[in-house]
SEPAMI-303766 format. One record per residue: residue number from 1; y, x, z of N, C-alpha, C in turn; residue in one letter. Coordinates in pm, whole numbers, plus 50000, padded with zeros to 5 digits. Atoms other than C-alpha are relative to their C-alpha. Layout:
N
> NUM; Y; X; Z; Y; X; Z; Y; X; Z; a
...
***
This chain:
78
> 1; 49984; 49893; 49900; 52497; 25097; 55667; 50074; 49959; 50122; m
> 2; 49936; 50052; 49877; 52575; 25023; 56033; 50096; 50104; 50055; k
> 3; 49888; 49902; 49944; 52893; 25179; 56183; 50009; 49980; 50152; t
> 4; 49975; 50019; 49869; 52849; 25045; 56534; 49858; 49972; 50050; i
> 5; 50129; 50015; 49924; 52555; 25079; 56785; 50037; 49893; 50105; i
> 6; 49961; 50100; 49917; 52565; 24761; 56992; 49898; 49987; 50125; k
> 7; 50074; 50024; 49874; 52442; 24711; 57358; 50058; 49879; 50069; f
> 8; 49951; 50108; 49923; 52452; 24403; 57565; 49961; 50052; 50155; n
> 9; 50021; 49949; 49862; 52491; 24479; 57939; 49989; 49878; 50096; i
> 10; 50025; 50102; 49894; 52362; 24268; 58230; 49999; 50068; 50139; l
> 11; 50018; 49938; 49864; 52392; 24329; 58614; 49913; 49896; 50072; q
> 12; 50094; 50085; 49926; 52111; 24204; 58820; 49967; 50091; 50125; d
> 13; 50041; 49934; 49878; 52045; 24303; 59198; 50054; 50144; 50004; d
> 14; 49931; 49859; 49983; 52296; 24596; 59178; 49973; 50092; 49899; g
> 15; 50034; 49915; 50104; 52146; 24748; 58866; 50054; 49943; 49866; i
> 16; 49945; 50029; 50143; 52323; 24760; 58520; 49901; 50035; 49914; y
> 17; 50083; 49970; 50100; 52103; 24731; 58228; 50067; 49978; 49860; t
> 18; 49956; 50002; 50135; 52194; 24811; 57867; 49882; 49981; 49912; a
> 19; 50106; 50033; 50105; 51979; 24658; 57582; 50052; 50008; 49870; d
> 20; 49943; 49978; 50141; 52033; 24776; 57235; 49975; 49880; 49917; g
> 21; 50010; 50111; 50092; 52107; 24495; 57005; 49947; 50029; 49864; a
> 22; 50034; 49953; 50139; 52052; 24689; 56684; 49936; 50140; 50002; n
> 23; 50072; 49875; 49985; 51863; 24987; 56821; 49893; 49968; 50107; v
> 24; 50106; 50017; 49909; 51530; 25007; 57013; 50020; 50081; 50136; p
> 25; 49976; 49932; 49880; 51692; 25140; 57334; 50034; 49920; 50107; i
> 26; 49963; 50074; 49882; 51710; 25013; 57683; 50012; 50108; 50111; v
> 27; 49989; 49904; 49890; 51853; 25208; 57979; 50073; 49926; 50110; t
> 28; 49933; 50070; 49884; 52002; 25129; 58319; 50065; 50103; 50089; e
> 29; 49924; 49905; 49906; 52220; 25274; 58599; 50044; 49924; 50106; g
> 30; 49952; 50061; 49866; 52321; 25198; 58957; 50144; 49968; 50005; g
> 31; 49859; 50029; 50006; 52686; 25199; 58863; 50032; 49987; 49852; t
> 32; 49960; 50007; 50141; 52875; 25107; 58545; 50022; 50127; 49940; f
> 33; 49968; 49872; 50056; 52987; 25465; 58502; 49870; 50072; 49979; e
> 34; 50127; 49936; 50033; 52632; 25588; 58538; 49925; 49938; 49887; e
> 35; 50059; 50056; 50124; 52524; 25339; 58281; 50062; 50052; 49866; l
> 36; 49933; 49940; 50125; 52787; 25465; 58034; 49946; 50125; 49966; q
> 37; 50065; 49866; 50028; 52645; 25814; 58074; 49870; 49986; 49944; e
> 38; 50143; 50012; 50045; 52293; 25701; 58032; 49997; 49939; 49857; n
> 39; 49985; 50052; 50141; 52389; 25505; 57713; 50032; 50113; 49903; i
> 40; 49973; 49890; 50089; 52546; 25810; 57566; 49873; 50100; 49981; r
> 41; 50123; 49918; 50009; 52231; 26022; 57657; 49890; 49939; 49923; d
> 42; 50114; 50056; 50074; 51983; 25778; 57518; 50031; 49988; 49851; t
> 43; 49957; 50008; 50132; 52179; 25733; 57202; 49976; 50138; 49937; v
> 44; 50027; 49868; 50060; 52182; 26115; 57151; 49860; 50038; 49989; a
> 45; 50149; 49974; 50003; 51800; 26127; 57226; 49953; 49928; 49875; l
> 46; 50063; 50069; 50109; 51747; 25854; 56970; 50024; 50067; 49866; y
> 47; 49970; 49931; 50124; 51918; 26045; 56690; 49952; 50149; 49993; f
> 48; 50040; 49862; 49985; 51796; 26380; 56813; 49899; 50035; 49885; e
> 49; 50084; 49957; 50103; 51645; 26564; 56513; 49994; 49919; 49868; g
> 50; 49987; 50088; 50115; 51729; 26282; 56274; 50154; 49993; 49959; d
> 51; 49871; 50023; 50062; 52033; 26226; 56047; 50025; 49846; 50024; d
> 52; 49981; 50150; 49976; 52188; 25885; 56168; 49997; 49922; 49860; p
> 53; 50001; 50070; 50140; 52221; 25795; 55789; 49849; 49970; 49969; v
> 54; 50138; 50025; 50033; 51835; 25821; 55754; 49959; 49884; 50082; s
> 55; 50047; 50114; 49908; 51814; 25552; 56034; 50090; 49883; 49969; l
> 56; 49926; 50114; 50036; 52065; 25323; 55865; 50140; 49999; 50063; g
> 57; 49866; 49986; 49925; 52381; 25434; 56052; 50088; 50086; 49928; f
> 58; 49897; 49908; 50043; 52708; 25592; 55957; 49978; 50141; 50061; a
> 59; 50015; 49863; 49955; 52735; 25969; 56017; 50042; 50008; 50144; k
> 60; 49949; 49999; 49859; 52928; 25908; 56344; 50024; 49854; 50052; m
> 61; 49985; 50143; 49961; 52860; 25547; 56465; 50075; 49992; 50136; p
> 62; 49944; 50031; 49864; 53064; 25397; 56745; 49899; 49925; 50089; s
> 63; 50073; 50077; 49906; 52911; 25249; 57054; 50085; 49882; 50059; i
> 64; 49928; 50123; 49955; 53008; 24885; 57142; 49909; 49935; 50111; l
> 65; 50075; 50078; 49891; 52905; 24716; 57477; 50062; 49866; 50019; t
> 66; 49966; 50139; 49954; 52907; 24353; 57563; 49962; 49975; 50148; n
> 67; 50040; 50022; 49863; 52911; 24272; 57930; 49996; 49848; 50023; f
> 68; 50024; 50137; 49968; 52766; 23933; 58029; 50049; 49978; 50148; d
> 69; 49945; 50038; 49859; 52959; 23771; 58332; 49913; 49883; 50039; v
> 70; 50094; 50118; 49960; 52710; 23546; 58522; 50088; 49882; 50059; s
> 71; 49922; 50105; 49955; 52832; 23202; 58609; 50052; 50004; 50137; p
> 72; 49936; 49999; 49866; 52870; 23257; 58984; 50117; 50085; 50011; p
> 73; 49876; 49922; 49992; 53129; 23524; 58919; 50124; 49928; 49960; l
> 74; 49869; 50072; 50061; 53373; 23285; 58736; 49991; 49849; 50037; y
> 75; 50015; 50133; 49978; 53250; 22946; 58863; 50122; 49957; 50087; a
> 76; 49891; 50067; 49926; 53539; 22729; 58988; 50135; 50061; 49966; g
> 77; 49867; 49943; 50048; 53810; 22931; 58830; 50052; 49923; 49876; r
> 78; 49931; 50072; 50116; 54044; 22746; 58587; 50045; 50096; 49901; a
***
């Protein structure tokens, strides 16, 4: 049983995209704050009408996000 819903977050051309690592969910937002809200909304829609346990998750799974930092943002820093 999974206790965490995982998302990988990328930023490209000013758009933040969250891609579910262990759920079939993809969402985006113009700001990181908008993306956070969209992740909550899409997760709620994913479980709507279903018991999370029936989909292999704990009753109240946590959401974990991983944010990729592209090389140009940290290049040259020691």
